[in-house]
All heavy atoms as a GROMACS GRO file, in nm:
protein
  447
    1MET      N    1   1.309  -2.004  -2.736
    1MET     CA    2   1.376  -2.028  -2.602
    1MET      C    3   1.395  -1.890  -2.536
    1MET      O    4   1.436  -1.797  -2.600
    1MET     CB    5   1.512  -2.100  -2.630
    1MET     CG    6   1.575  -2.136  -2.494
    1MET     SD    7   1.722  -2.234  -2.533
    1MET     CE    8   1.785  -2.241  -2.367
    2VAL      N    9   1.364  -1.895  -2.410
    2VAL     CA   10   1.379  -1.767  -2.327
    2VAL      C   11   1.527  -1.741  -2.306
    2VAL      O   12   1.609  -1.834  -2.286
    2VAL     CB   13   1.300  -1.780  -2.195
    2VAL    CG1   14   1.355  -1.881  -2.108
    2VAL    CG2   15   1.283  -1.645  -2.130
    3SER      N   16   1.562  -1.612  -2.297
    3SER     CA   17   1.701  -1.576  -2.273
    3SER      C   18   1.712  -1.503  -2.137
    3SER      O   19   1.609  -1.454  -2.085
    3SER     CB   20   1.753  -1.477  -2.380
    3SER     OG   21   1.701  -1.347  -2.365
    4PRO      N   22   1.839  -1.500  -2.081
    4PRO     CA   23   1.854  -1.424  -1.953
    4PRO      C   24   1.808  -1.280  -1.967
    4PRO      O   25   1.760  -1.220  -1.873
    4PRO     CB   26   2.002  -1.434  -1.929
    4PRO     CG   27   2.045  -1.567  -1.994
    4PRO     CD   28   1.955  -1.569  -2.127
    5ILE      N   29   1.826  -1.220  -2.088
    5ILE     CA   30   1.794  -1.084  -2.106
    5ILE      C   31   1.643  -1.064  -2.091
    5ILE      O   32   1.593  -0.971  -2.034
    5ILE     CB   33   1.843  -1.029  -2.237
    5ILE    CG1   34   1.998  -1.023  -2.233
    5ILE    CG2   35   1.784  -0.896  -2.278
    5ILE    CD1   36   2.063  -1.003  -2.369
    6ASP      N   37   1.565  -1.163  -2.154
    6ASP     CA   38   1.421  -1.160  -2.140
    6ASP      C   39   1.375  -1.169  -1.994
    6ASP      O   40   1.280  -1.094  -1.960
    6ASP     CB   41   1.356  -1.283  -2.218
    6ASP     CG   42   1.383  -1.272  -2.370
    6ASP    OD1   43   1.396  -1.163  -2.421
    6ASP    OD2   44   1.392  -1.385  -2.429
    7ILE      N   45   1.437  -1.249  -1.921
    7ILE     CA   46   1.406  -1.264  -1.777
    7ILE      C   47   1.432  -1.128  -1.708
    7ILE      O   48   1.349  -1.079  -1.630
    7ILE     CB   49   1.487  -1.375  -1.712
    7ILE    CG1   50   1.452  -1.512  -1.779
    7ILE    CG2   51   1.463  -1.379  -1.558
    7ILE    CD1   52   1.317  -1.568  -1.744
    8GLN      N   53   1.549  -1.076  -1.730
    8GLN     CA   54   1.581  -0.951  -1.659
    8GLN      C   55   1.493  -0.835  -1.701
    8GLN      O   56   1.458  -0.752  -1.612
    8GLN     CB   57   1.736  -0.914  -1.682
    8GLN     CG   58   1.826  -1.015  -1.622
    8GLN     CD   59   1.801  -1.048  -1.476
    8GLN    OE1   60   1.781  -0.962  -1.396
    8GLN    NE2   61   1.795  -1.179  -1.442
    9LYS      N   62   1.458  -0.824  -1.831
    9LYS     CA   63   1.367  -0.724  -1.869
    9LYS      C   64   1.227  -0.728  -1.793
    9LYS      O   65   1.175  -0.636  -1.752
    9LYS     CB   66   1.343  -0.729  -2.021
    9LYS     CG   67   1.457  -0.674  -2.100
    9LYS     CD   68   1.423  -0.681  -2.250
    9LYS     CE   69   1.536  -0.632  -2.339
    9LYS     NZ   70   1.503  -0.644  -2.480
   10ALA      N   71   1.177  -0.850  -1.780
   10ALA     CA   72   1.051  -0.874  -1.716
   10ALA      C   73   1.059  -0.845  -1.566
   10ALA      O   74   0.954  -0.811  -1.504
   10ALA     CB   75   1.004  -1.017  -1.738
   11LEU      N   76   1.176  -0.854  -1.509
   11LEU     CA   77   1.195  -0.831  -1.364
   11LEU      C   78   1.246  -0.692  -1.336
   11LEU      O   79   1.268  -0.662  -1.217
   11LEU     CB   80   1.288  -0.934  -1.305
   11LEU     CG   81   1.244  -1.074  -1.320
   11LEU    CD1   82   1.340  -1.173  -1.259
   11LEU    CD2   83   1.105  -1.095  -1.258
   12SER      N   84   1.260  -0.603  -1.436
   12SER     CA   85   1.305  -0.471  -1.413
   12SER      C   86   1.222  -0.400  -1.310
   12SER      O   87   1.094  -0.408  -1.322
   12SER     CB   88   1.299  -0.395  -1.549
   12SER     OG   89   1.350  -0.264  -1.528
   13GLY      N   90   1.279  -0.336  -1.214
   13GLY     CA   91   1.211  -0.266  -1.110
   13GLY      C   92   1.163  -0.344  -0.995
   13GLY      O   93   1.094  -0.297  -0.905
   14MET      N   94   1.190  -0.477  -0.998
   14MET     CA   95   1.143  -0.573  -0.892
   14MET      C   96   1.218  -0.539  -0.764
   14MET      O   97   1.332  -0.511  -0.765
   14MET     CB   98   1.180  -0.716  -0.941
   14MET     CG   99   1.141  -0.822  -0.842
   14MET     SD  100   0.972  -0.871  -0.872
   14MET     CE  101   0.931  -0.937  -0.715
   15ASP      N  102   1.148  -0.538  -0.653
   15ASP     CA  103   1.208  -0.524  -0.521
   15ASP      C  104   1.246  -0.662  -0.463
   15ASP      O  105   1.161  -0.751  -0.465
   15ASP     CB  106   1.105  -0.455  -0.419
   15ASP     CG  107   1.081  -0.309  -0.460
   15ASP    OD1  108   1.171  -0.240  -0.513
   15ASP    OD2  109   0.959  -0.264  -0.442
   16TYR      N  110   1.367  -0.667  -0.411
   16TYR     CA  111   1.421  -0.790  -0.356
   16TYR      C  112   1.447  -0.771  -0.210
   16TYR      O  113   1.472  -0.659  -0.172
   16TYR     CB  114   1.548  -0.836  -0.426
   16TYR     CG  115   1.524  -0.876  -0.569
   16TYR    CD1  116   1.529  -0.781  -0.672
   16TYR    CD2  117   1.487  -1.008  -0.601
   16TYR    CE1  118   1.496  -0.818  -0.801
   16TYR    CE2  119   1.458  -1.042  -0.729
   16TYR     CZ  120   1.471  -0.949  -0.834
   16TYR     OH  121   1.444  -0.984  -0.963
   17PRO      N  122   1.441  -0.874  -0.122
   17PRO     CA  123   1.410  -1.013  -0.161
   17PRO      C  124   1.260  -1.034  -0.208
   17PRO      O  125   1.173  -0.953  -0.166
   17PRO     CB  126   1.439  -1.096  -0.041
   17PRO     CG  127   1.429  -0.996   0.071
   17PRO     CD  128   1.465  -0.864   0.020
   18ALA      N  129   1.241  -1.138  -0.286
   18ALA     CA  130   1.102  -1.158  -0.341
   18ALA      C  131   1.084  -1.313  -0.344
   18ALA      O  132   1.174  -1.383  -0.384
   18ALA     CB  133   1.084  -1.097  -0.476
   19ARG      N  134   0.959  -1.354  -0.319
   19ARG     CA  135   0.924  -1.498  -0.329
   19ARG      C  136   0.888  -1.522  -0.478
   19ARG      O  137   0.860  -1.432  -0.557
   19ARG     CB  138   0.809  -1.528  -0.239
   19ARG     CG  139   0.849  -1.506  -0.092
   19ARG     CD  140   0.777  -1.603   0.004
   19ARG     NE  141   0.774  -1.744  -0.027
   19ARG     CZ  142   0.878  -1.827   0.011
   19ARG    NH1  143   0.983  -1.781   0.074
   19ARG    NH2  144   0.869  -1.952  -0.019
   20LYS      N  145   0.884  -1.652  -0.505
   20LYS     CA  146   0.851  -1.693  -0.643
   20LYS      C  147   0.724  -1.630  -0.687
   20LYS      O  148   0.715  -1.577  -0.806
   20LYS     CB  149   0.841  -1.841  -0.652
   20LYS     CG  150   0.792  -1.901  -0.783
   20LYS     CD  151   0.767  -2.051  -0.775
   20LYS     CE  152   0.698  -2.095  -0.899
   20LYS     NZ  153   0.678  -2.242  -0.897
   21ASP      N  154   0.618  -1.633  -0.608
   21ASP     CA  155   0.488  -1.583  -0.653
   21ASP      C  156   0.502  -1.434  -0.685
   21ASP      O  157   0.435  -1.386  -0.784
   21ASP     CB  158   0.380  -1.603  -0.544
   21ASP     CG  159   0.343  -1.748  -0.527
   21ASP    OD1  160   0.370  -1.827  -0.617
   21ASP    OD2  161   0.280  -1.778  -0.427
   22ASP      N  162   0.579  -1.361  -0.607
   22ASP     CA  163   0.593  -1.217  -0.633
   22ASP      C  164   0.670  -1.195  -0.766
   22ASP      O  165   0.641  -1.099  -0.836
   22ASP     CB  166   0.666  -1.149  -0.517
   22ASP     CG  167   0.592  -1.160  -0.390
   22ASP    OD1  168   0.468  -1.140  -0.392
   22ASP    OD2  169   0.657  -1.174  -0.289
   23VAL      N  170   0.770  -1.275  -0.790
   23VAL     CA  171   0.846  -1.262  -0.916
   23VAL      C  172   0.758  -1.292  -1.035
   23VAL      O  173   0.758  -1.210  -1.130
   23VAL     CB  174   0.964  -1.367  -0.916
   23VAL    CG1  175   1.035  -1.377  -1.050
   23VAL    CG2  176   1.065  -1.333  -0.805
   24VAL      N  177   0.671  -1.393  -1.031
   24VAL     CA  178   0.580  -1.429  -1.137
   24VAL      C  179   0.478  -1.317  -1.163
   24VAL      O  180   0.458  -1.268  -1.274
   24VAL     CB  181   0.514  -1.560  -1.116
   24VAL    CG1  182   0.404  -1.588  -1.223
   24VAL    CG2  183   0.611  -1.677  -1.116
   25LYS      N  184   0.425  -1.267  -1.054
   25LYS     CA  185   0.325  -1.156  -1.065
   25LYS      C  186   0.389  -1.028  -1.126
   25LYS      O  187   0.325  -0.962  -1.209
   25LYS     CB  188   0.262  -1.125  -0.928
   25LYS     CG  189   0.166  -1.231  -0.881
   25LYS     CD  190   0.117  -1.198  -0.746
   25LYS     CE  191   0.035  -1.306  -0.683
   25LYS     NZ  192   0.000  -1.291  -0.548
   26HIS      N  193   0.508  -0.998  -1.081
   26HIS     CA  194   0.579  -0.879  -1.143
   26HIS      C  195   0.598  -0.897  -1.283
   26HIS      O  196   0.576  -0.803  -1.366
   26HIS     CB  197   0.710  -0.856  -1.058
   26HIS     CG  198   0.783  -0.737  -1.108
   26HIS    ND1  199   0.762  -0.611  -1.046
   26HIS    CD2  200   0.870  -0.716  -1.206
   26HIS    CE1  201   0.834  -0.521  -1.104
   26HIS    NE2  202   0.907  -0.589  -1.202
   27ALA      N  203   0.645  -1.014  -1.328
   27ALA     CA  204   0.670  -1.035  -1.470
   27ALA      C  205   0.539  -1.031  -1.554
   27ALA      O  206   0.543  -0.974  -1.655
   27ALA     CB  207   0.740  -1.177  -1.491
   28GLU      N  208   0.431  -1.083  -1.490
   28GLU     CA  209   0.299  -1.077  -1.564
   28GLU      C  210   0.263  -0.934  -1.584
   28GLU      O  211   0.209  -0.895  -1.689
   28GLU     CB  212   0.200  -1.150  -1.481
   28GLU     CG  213   0.207  -1.298  -1.488
   28GLU     CD  214   0.107  -1.369  -1.398
   28GLU    OE1  215   0.057  -1.304  -1.296
   28GLU    OE2  216   0.074  -1.484  -1.425
   29SER      N  217   0.281  -0.845  -1.487
   29SER     CA  218   0.231  -0.706  -1.495
   29SER      C  219   0.328  -0.614  -1.564
   29SER      O  220   0.296  -0.499  -1.592
   29SER     CB  221   0.200  -0.658  -1.355
   29SER     OG  222   0.315  -0.647  -1.278
   30HIS      N  223   0.449  -0.664  -1.602
   30HIS     CA  224   0.549  -0.586  -1.667
   30HIS      C  225   0.582  -0.647  -1.805
   30HIS      O  226   0.695  -0.631  -1.858
   30HIS     CB  227   0.679  -0.574  -1.579
   30HIS     CG  228   0.654  -0.484  -1.469
   30HIS    ND1  229   0.590  -0.520  -1.353
   30HIS    CD2  230   0.675  -0.347  -1.453
   30HIS    CE1  231   0.588  -0.415  -1.271
   30HIS    NE2  232   0.637  -0.314  -1.329
   31GLY      N  233   0.484  -0.709  -1.866
   31GLY     CA  234   0.496  -0.750  -2.007
   31GLY      C  235   0.579  -0.872  -2.035
   31GLY      O  236   0.626  -0.893  -2.144
   32GLY      N  237   0.598  -0.961  -1.939
   32GLY     CA  238   0.672  -1.086  -1.958
   32GLY      C  239   0.597  -1.170  -2.058
   32GLY      O  240   0.475  -1.190  -2.055
   33SER      N  241   0.676  -1.227  -2.154
   33SER     CA  242   0.610  -1.310  -2.257
   33SER      C  243   0.571  -1.446  -2.192
   33SER      O  244   0.609  -1.478  -2.076
   33SER     CB  245   0.719  -1.347  -2.366
   33SER     OG  246   0.822  -1.424  -2.312
   34GLY      N  247   0.494  -1.519  -2.266
   34GLY     CA  248   0.456  -1.656  -2.218
   34GLY      C  249   0.568  -1.745  -2.185
   34GLY      O  250   0.569  -1.816  -2.082
   35GLU      N  251   0.673  -1.738  -2.268
   35GLU     CA  252   0.802  -1.818  -2.237
   35GLU      C  253   0.864  -1.775  -2.102
   35GLU      O  254   0.904  -1.859  -2.028
   35GLU     CB  255   0.898  -1.799  -2.351
   35GLU     CG  256   0.863  -1.880  -2.476
   35GLU     CD  257   0.974  -1.865  -2.580
   35GLU    OE1  258   1.032  -1.754  -2.592
   35GLU    OE2  259   0.993  -1.964  -2.653
   36VAL      N  260   0.865  -1.642  -2.083
   36VAL     CA  261   0.927  -1.597  -1.958
   36VAL      C  262   0.842  -1.640  -1.835
   36VAL      O  263   0.899  -1.687  -1.735
   36VAL     CB  264   0.937  -1.439  -1.961
   36VAL    CG1  265   0.970  -1.382  -1.825
   36VAL    CG2  266   1.049  -1.393  -2.061
   37LEU      N  267   0.713  -1.625  -1.850
   37LEU     CA  268   0.626  -1.664  -1.741
   37LEU      C  269   0.635  -1.813  -1.710
   37LEU      O  270   0.635  -1.855  -1.596
   37LEU     CB  271   0.480  -1.624  -1.765
   37LEU     CG  272   0.461  -1.468  -1.782
   37LEU    CD1  273   0.316  -1.442  -1.819
   37LEU    CD2  274   0.492  -1.403  -1.648
   38ASP      N  275   0.640  -1.892  -1.815
   38ASP     CA  276   0.652  -2.036  -1.798
   38ASP      C  277   0.785  -2.072  -1.726
   38ASP      O  278   0.786  -2.158  -1.640
   38ASP     CB  279   0.649  -2.113  -1.936
   38ASP     CG  280   0.508  -2.118  -1.992
   38ASP    OD1  281   0.406  -2.091  -1.914
   38ASP    OD2  282   0.495  -2.150  -2.111
   39ALA      N  283   0.890  -2.000  -1.769
   39ALA     CA  284   1.026  -2.027  -1.704
   39ALA      C  285   1.018  -1.991  -1.565
   39ALA      O  286   1.071  -2.066  -1.474
   39ALA     CB  287   1.135  -1.947  -1.780
   40LEU      N  288   0.958  -1.876  -1.526
   40LEU     CA  289   0.954  -1.836  -1.386
   40LEU      C  290   0.866  -1.918  -1.304
   40LEU      O  291   0.890  -1.948  -1.187
   40LEU     CB  292   0.912  -1.688  -1.379
   40LEU     CG  293   1.009  -1.586  -1.437
   40LEU    CD1  294   0.949  -1.441  -1.438
   40LEU    CD2  295   1.137  -1.588  -1.360
   41LYS      N  296   0.755  -1.969  -1.362
   41LYS     CA  297   0.667  -2.058  -1.289
   41LYS      C  298   0.741  -2.190  -1.254
   41LYS      O  299   0.694  -2.262  -1.165
   41LYS     CB  300   0.545  -2.087  -1.370
   41LYS     CG  301   0.447  -1.966  -1.374
   41LYS     CD  302   0.328  -1.988  -1.461
   41LYS     CE  303   0.247  -1.864  -1.470
   41LYS     NZ  304   0.134  -1.871  -1.567
   42GLY      N  305   0.847  -2.226  -1.328
   42GLY     CA  306   0.916  -2.350  -1.310
   42GLY      C  307   1.028  -2.344  -1.202
   42GLY      O  308   1.092  -2.446  -1.172
   43ILE      N  309   1.057  -2.221  -1.148
   43ILE     CA  310   1.161  -2.211  -1.046
   43ILE      C  311   1.116  -2.256  -0.915
   43ILE      O  312   0.999  -2.268  -0.889
   43ILE     CB  313   1.219  -2.068  -1.031
   43ILE    CG1  314   1.109  -1.969  -0.983
   43ILE    CG2  315   1.285  -2.025  -1.170
   43ILE    CD1  316   1.167  -1.821  -0.963
   44ASP      N  317   1.206  -2.288  -0.818
   44ASP     CA  318   1.169  -2.330  -0.688
   44ASP      C  319   1.094  -2.229  -0.613
   44ASP      O  320   1.123  -2.112  -0.627
   44ASP     CB  321   1.293  -2.376  -0.611
   44ASP     CG  322   1.359  -2.497  -0.662
   44ASP    OD1  323   1.290  -2.583  -0.728
   44ASP    OD2  324   1.481  -2.522  -0.634
   45ASP      N  325   1.004  -2.274  -0.530
   45ASP     CA  326   0.921  -2.186  -0.443
   45ASP      C  327   1.005  -2.146  -0.321
   45ASP      O  328   1.006  -2.214  -0.220
   45ASP     CB  329   0.793  -2.241  -0.403
   45ASP     CG  330   0.700  -2.149  -0.338
   45ASP    OD1  331   0.729  -2.028  -0.336
   45ASP    OD2  332   0.595  -2.194  -0.285
   46GLN      N  333   1.079  -2.038  -0.338
   46GLN     CA  334   1.167  -1.989  -0.226
   46GLN      C  335   1.181  -1.835  -0.245
   46GLN      O  336   1.126  -1.776  -0.337
   46GLN     CB  337   1.300  -2.058  -0.236
   46GLN     CG  338   1.383  -2.023  -0.358
   46GLN     CD  339   1.518  -2.099  -0.359
   46GLN    OE1  340   1.523  -2.213  -0.332
   46GLN    NE2  341   1.620  -2.025  -0.394
   47GLU      N  342   1.257  -1.776  -0.153
   47GLU     CA  343   1.292  -1.635  -0.159
   47GLU      C  344   1.415  -1.610  -0.240
   47GLU      O  345   1.514  -1.682  -0.216
   47GLU     CB  346   1.302  -1.573  -0.018
   47GLU     CG  347   1.298  -1.423  -0.012
   47GLU     CD  348   1.288  -1.376   0.125
   47GLU    OE1  349   1.394  -1.362   0.190
   47GLU    OE2  350   1.177  -1.348   0.170
   48TYR      N  351   1.409  -1.513  -0.327
   48TYR     CA  352   1.532  -1.478  -0.411
   48TYR      C  353   1.577  -1.339  -0.372
   48TYR      O  354   1.496  -1.248  -0.354
   48TYR     CB  355   1.491  -1.482  -0.566
   48TYR     CG  356   1.453  -1.622  -0.600
   48TYR    CD1  357   1.320  -1.676  -0.597
   48TYR    CD2  358   1.554  -1.711  -0.642
   48TYR    CE1  359   1.294  -1.795  -0.628
   48TYR    CE2  360   1.523  -1.841  -0.677
   48TYR     CZ  361   1.393  -1.888  -0.673
   48TYR     OH  362   1.360  -2.020  -0.705
   49ASP      N  363   1.710  -1.325  -0.356
   49ASP     CA  364   1.762  -1.203  -0.310
   49ASP      C  365   1.803  -1.107  -0.419
   49ASP      O  366   1.813  -0.982  -0.386
   49ASP     CB  367   1.886  -1.234  -0.222
   49ASP     CG  368   1.863  -1.303  -0.098
   49ASP    OD1  369   1.750  -1.281  -0.038
   49ASP    OD2  370   1.941  -1.384  -0.047
   50THR      N  371   1.827  -1.156  -0.542
   50THR     CA  372   1.872  -1.069  -0.645
   50THR      C  373   1.819  -1.121  -0.783
   50THR      O  374   1.777  -1.236  -0.795
   50THR     CB  375   2.026  -1.075  -0.665
   50THR    OG1  376   2.064  -1.208  -0.695
   50THR    CG2  377   2.096  -1.033  -0.533
   51PRO      N  378   1.815  -1.035  -0.883
   51PRO     CA  379   1.779  -1.080  -1.021
   51PRO      C  380   1.869  -1.196  -1.064
   51PRO      O  381   1.821  -1.286  -1.126
   51PRO     CB  382   1.797  -0.960  -1.109
   51PRO     CG  383   1.801  -0.839  -1.015
   51PRO     CD  384   1.852  -0.888  -0.884
   52ALA      N  385   1.997  -1.191  -1.029
   52ALA     CA  386   2.084  -1.303  -1.066
   52ALA      C  387   2.052  -1.432  -1.014
   52ALA      O  388   2.063  -1.540  -1.070
   52ALA     CB  389   2.232  -1.265  -1.025
   53ALA      N  390   2.000  -1.430  -0.889
   53ALA     CA  391   1.949  -1.554  -0.823
   53ALA      C  392   1.831  -1.609  -0.896
   53ALA      O  393   1.816  -1.732  -0.913
   53ALA     CB  394   1.911  -1.525  -0.678
   54VAL      N  395   1.742  -1.520  -0.952
   54VAL     CA  396   1.628  -1.574  -1.028
   54VAL      C  397   1.678  -1.634  -1.155
   54VAL      O  398   1.637  -1.748  -1.194
   54VAL     CB  399   1.528  -1.458  -1.055
   54VAL    CG1  400   1.416  -1.508  -1.146
   54VAL    CG2  401   1.475  -1.402  -0.929
   55SER      N  402   1.770  -1.562  -1.227
   55SER     CA  403   1.826  -1.618  -1.351
   55SER      C  404   1.893  -1.752  -1.330
   55SER      O  405   1.874  -1.844  -1.409
   55SER     CB  406   1.922  -1.523  -1.411
   55SER     OG  407   1.855  -1.415  -1.470
   56LYS      N  408   1.971  -1.766  -1.217
   56LYS     CA  409   2.037  -1.888  -1.189
   56LYS      C  410   1.932  -1.999  -1.167
   56LYS      O  411   1.952  -2.115  -1.219
   56LYS     CB  412   2.120  -1.873  -1.065
   56LYS     CG  413   2.203  -1.993  -1.031
   56LYS     CD  414   2.296  -1.964  -0.905
   56LYS     CE  415   2.372  -2.091  -0.875
   56LYS     NZ  416   2.452  -2.078  -0.755
   57ALA      N  417   1.827  -1.971  -1.099
   57ALA     CA  418   1.723  -2.072  -1.080
   57ALA      C  419   1.652  -2.117  -1.213
   57ALA      O  420   1.623  -2.232  -1.234
   57ALA     CB  421   1.614  -2.021  -0.988
   58VAL      N  422   1.643  -2.023  -1.309
   58VAL     CA  423   1.582  -2.054  -1.435
   58VAL      C  424   1.670  -2.139  -1.523
   58VAL      O  425   1.634  -2.238  -1.581
   58VAL     CB  426   1.542  -1.923  -1.512
   58VAL    CG1  427   1.502  -1.952  -1.657
   58VAL    CG2  428   1.426  -1.853  -1.438
   59PHE      N  429   1.799  -2.102  -1.530
   59PHE     CA  430   1.888  -2.162  -1.623
   59PHE      C  431   1.976  -2.271  -1.566
   59PHE      O  432   2.060  -2.326  -1.643
   59PHE     CB  433   1.978  -2.054  -1.688
   59PHE     CG  434   1.889  -1.961  -1.773
   59PHE    CD1  435   1.863  -1.831  -1.723
   59PHE    CD2  436   1.840  -1.999  -1.891
   59PHE    CE1  437   1.779  -1.746  -1.798
   59PHE    CE2  438   1.759  -1.913  -1.965
   59PHE     CZ  439   1.730  -1.785  -1.921
   60ASN      N  440   1.975  -2.305  -1.441
   60ASN     CA  441   2.056  -2.415  -1.392
   60ASN      C  442   1.970  -2.534  -1.350
   60ASN      O  443   1.856  -2.531  -1.339
   60ASN     CB  444   2.131  -2.375  -1.268
   60ASN     CG  445   2.248  -2.275  -1.300
   60ASN    OD1  446   2.284  -2.270  -1.412
   60ASN    ND2  447   2.293  -2.205  -1.208
   0.00000   0.00000   0.00000
């Protein structure tokens, strides 16, 4: 199971705001695991203002 720490590690250095596609691409290019990528691909297609907003979308 993916953890919030895994998500945040994969998004380290991400510029916000960012759309879902940008978040997924960033995680792919920064070593996000398959579980992390699957979790990020499951979030709503919208703009996210902060890493916390991405985590909230994944875990809520």
